[in-house]
N, C-alpha and C positions, 0 to 999 in steps of 0.2 A: 613346741620346739622341735620335736622329732619330725613333724610334717615339714618343717623348714630346713632341717639339717641333713636328713637322710637323702641319699642319691637315688630317688625313685626313678624307675625306667625299666629297661629290659631285664636287668639282673635282680631287681628288688621291687616288689609291689606292696600295695596295702589295700585293705577293703575299700570299696566304693560305698559311700554313705549317701543315701537319699536325703534330700533337703528336709523332708518332713519327719525324719527319725531323730530321736533324742539319744545321744550317746551317754553311757554311764562311766566311761573312762576306767573301767576295771582292768582292761587289758590293752596292750598296744601291739597287735599282731602285725607282722610283716611276712611276706612270702618271697622265698628265694627261687631262683631258676631251677635248682635241683636240691635234693637232700644232701648231696655232697657239699654244696655251698653252705647250706644251713649248718651242717655239722662242723665245718671249718670255722664259721663265724662263732658258733656256740663255744667251741674250744678256745678261740681267741678271747672271747669275753670272760670265760671262766679263768683263764690264765691271769686276768686282771681282777679277780675276785668279784666278778659281775655274773649273776646267775639268772639267765633268761630261762623261760619255761616252754616246754612243748605241750601247751594245754590242750591242743586239738589232736594229739597223737596218743595211741594209734586211732585210725579211723574205726568207728564203731562196727563197720561192716567187716572188719578183719578179725573181730573177736570170735573165738571158737564157740561161745555159747549164744551168739546172736544168730537167729534163723534168718537167712537171707531169702527174700522173694526175688531179688534181682541184683545185678552188679551195681556198685556205687563208684564209678570211676572218678567223678569230680571230688567226692569226699576222700577217696583213697589218695588221690593226687595231692590235694591241698594239705592233708594230714602229714604227709612226708615233708612238705616244704614250708609249713607255718611255724613261726617262732614268736613268742610273746616277749617283748622287751620289758625291762623293769619300768613300772609306772606306779607311783604312790604319792600321797599328799605332799610330803616334804622332800621329794627327790630334788636334789640341788641342780641348778642350771649347769654347773660345771660337770656334774655326773652325766647329764643328758648329752652334753657336748662330747665327753669322753666316750660314752657308749656309741654315739653317732659316728665318731671318728673311727673307732674299732670296727664297726659294721662296714663303713665305707672302705677302709683299708682291706678288709677281708674279702670283699667281692670284686675288687679291682684286679 
């Protein structure tokens, strides 16, 4: 339902899945155009008692105890802009519609 309801495009993206991969549906990550847009959307969802997670934040390359051999600009960038929307076995269709509407309204 998220695939169908969310306004993917310039302001919101999702991972590209190769045809031969099997998804486990443990997360539903989306990517915003900026961390500011992510934080606004996260706050709007939380105001409705919906709690998305930043599972991929912070980027491992930014942790002080990780020895870096080189910069990780892609990881650093995506970690700031990735948000995992609620996804679980008995998530009601009405809730997916509500979450999608809040995300849509937040990025417009």
